[in-house]
C-alpha positions as CSV (number, residue, x, y, z in Angstrom):
1,X,67.9,26.8,-35.1
2,X,70.3,25.7,-32.5
3,X,69.4,22.9,-30.1
4,X,71.4,20.9,-27.5
5,X,71.3,17.2,-26.7
6,X,73.4,15.6,-24.0
7,X,76.2,18.1,-23.9
8,X,76.5,18.8,-27.6
9,X,75.0,21.7,-29.6
10,X,73.6,21.0,-33.0
11,X,72.6,23.7,-35.5
12,X,69.9,22.9,-38.0
13,X,69.4,25.1,-41.1
14,X,67.4,24.8,-44.3
15,X,69.5,23.9,-47.3
16,X,67.6,24.0,-50.6
17,X,64.5,21.8,-50.0
18,X,66.3,19.9,-47.3
19,X,68.3,20.6,-44.1
20,X,71.9,20.6,-43.0
21,X,73.1,20.1,-39.4
22,X,76.4,21.1,-37.9
23,X,77.5,18.7,-35.1
24,X,81.0,18.9,-33.7
25,X,82.2,20.8,-36.7
26,X,80.8,18.1,-39.1
27,X,78.1,19.0,-41.7
28,X,75.4,16.4,-42.0
29,X,72.7,16.5,-44.7
30,X,69.2,15.7,-43.7
31,X,66.3,15.0,-46.1
32,X,62.7,14.5,-44.9
33,X,61.2,11.8,-46.9
34,X,57.9,11.6,-45.0
35,X,56.5,13.3,-41.9
36,X,53.1,12.2,-40.6
37,X,51.6,12.0,-37.1
38,X,54.9,12.4,-35.2
39,X,56.7,9.8,-37.4
40,X,59.4,10.8,-39.8
41,X,61.3,9.0,-42.5
42,X,64.7,10.7,-42.9
43,X,67.7,10.3,-45.2
44,X,70.7,11.3,-43.0
45,X,73.9,11.5,-45.0
46,X,72.4,8.9,-47.4
47,X,71.2,6.5,-44.7
48,X,67.5,5.9,-44.3
49,X,66.4,6.5,-40.7
50,X,62.9,6.2,-39.0
51,X,62.2,8.6,-36.1
52,X,59.4,9.3,-33.7
53,X,59.1,13.0,-32.7
54,X,57.0,14.6,-29.9
55,X,57.2,18.2,-28.6
56,X,55.9,20.5,-25.8
57,X,57.1,23.7,-27.6
58,X,60.7,24.4,-26.5
59,X,61.6,20.7,-26.1
60,X,61.4,17.9,-28.6
61,X,61.9,14.2,-28.0
62,X,63.3,12.3,-30.9
63,X,63.5,8.5,-30.8
64,X,65.8,6.8,-33.4
65,X,66.8,3.1,-33.2
66,X,65.3,2.8,-29.7
67,X,67.3,5.7,-28.3
68,X,65.5,8.8,-27.2
69,X,67.1,12.2,-27.2
70,X,65.7,15.3,-25.8
71,X,66.4,18.4,-27.9
72,X,66.2,21.8,-26.1
73,X,66.0,24.9,-28.2
74,X,68.8,27.3,-27.3
75,X,68.3,30.0,-29.8
76,X,66.0,31.1,-32.7
77,X,63.6,33.8,-33.7
78,X,62.1,35.8,-30.9
79,X,58.4,35.1,-30.5
80,X,56.3,37.6,-32.5
81,X,59.2,39.7,-33.6
82,X,60.8,38.0,-36.7
83,X,59.4,35.6,-39.2
84,X,62.6,35.1,-41.3
85,X,65.4,32.5,-40.8
86,X,68.1,31.6,-43.3
87,X,66.0,32.7,-46.3
88,X,62.8,31.2,-45.0
89,X,59.7,32.6,-43.3
90,X,58.8,30.8,-40.1
91,X,55.8,30.5,-37.9
92,X,55.9,33.0,-35.0
93,X,53.8,30.6,-32.8
94,X,51.9,27.4,-33.1
95,X,48.8,27.7,-35.2
96,X,46.8,26.6,-38.2
97,X,47.4,27.8,-41.8
98,X,44.2,29.4,-43.0
99,X,45.3,30.4,-46.5
100,X,48.4,30.3,-48.8
101,X,48.3,33.0,-51.4
102,X,51.5,32.3,-53.3
103,X,53.2,29.4,-55.1
104,X,56.7,28.3,-56.0
105,X,58.2,30.7,-58.6
106,X,55.9,33.6,-57.8
107,X,57.5,37.1,-57.7
108,X,56.5,39.0,-54.5
109,X,56.9,42.5,-53.2
110,X,57.9,43.6,-49.7
111,X,54.9,43.6,-47.4
112,X,52.8,41.3,-49.6
113,X,50.8,38.7,-47.6
114,X,52.1,35.2,-48.5
115,X,49.9,33.2,-46.1
116,X,47.5,33.7,-43.2
117,X,47.6,31.7,-40.0
118,X,45.2,31.5,-37.0
119,X,46.8,31.2,-33.6
120,X,45.1,31.8,-30.2
121,X,42.0,33.2,-32.0
122,X,44.2,35.8,-33.8
123,X,44.8,36.2,-37.5
124,X,48.5,36.4,-38.3
125,X,49.6,37.5,-41.7
126,X,53.0,36.3,-42.8
127,X,54.4,38.9,-45.2
128,X,57.4,39.2,-47.5
129,X,60.2,41.0,-45.8
130,X,61.7,42.1,-49.2
131,X,61.1,41.7,-52.9
132,X,62.0,38.3,-54.2
133,X,60.8,34.9,-55.6
134,X,59.1,32.1,-53.7
135,X,61.6,29.2,-53.7
136,X,59.5,26.7,-51.7
137,X,56.1,26.5,-49.9
138,X,56.3,23.9,-47.1
139,X,52.7,24.2,-45.8
140,X,49.1,23.8,-47.1
141,X,45.8,25.3,-46.1
142,X,44.4,23.7,-42.9
143,X,47.9,22.4,-41.8
144,X,48.8,22.8,-38.1
145,X,52.3,24.2,-37.6
146,X,54.7,24.5,-34.7
147,X,56.5,27.7,-33.6
148,X,59.5,28.4,-35.8
149,X,58.5,25.8,-38.4
150,X,59.6,26.9,-41.9
151,X,56.6,28.0,-43.9
152,X,57.9,29.5,-47.1
153,X,61.5,29.9,-48.5
154,X,62.4,33.0,-50.5
155,X,65.2,33.9,-52.8
156,X,66.4,37.2,-54.2
């Protein structure tokens, strides 16, 4: 996912169970230690950081050390068209996870339903785009998710 803040573009991608960000040609490692009610404890390049996050969909406000940055999404998956991103399956829209039918290490077949979401009174089935193994499951039944949030990571 690419976002901009101030005049800089930052690209954030999943990397294993964590994330990596590219900012001004520099690669930054990001680990989410805890995320709860808009509060996040992060480990950024080995330094512990507390952040407050709020969102209205396309924009996110992140407050770190008293400084608030507005992140604006500049690219990503098209709504309702793709569910994959850098080896992960992402939420096509905000909603609630109704069921998760796979676990880490499970072998899945192309087209197999991995989880079911409910959004805008519709049932959305997130399905495997190819045969592979479930590398990570980032959500649980009943969890509310945002658009383009990574749900499941796959590997060949």
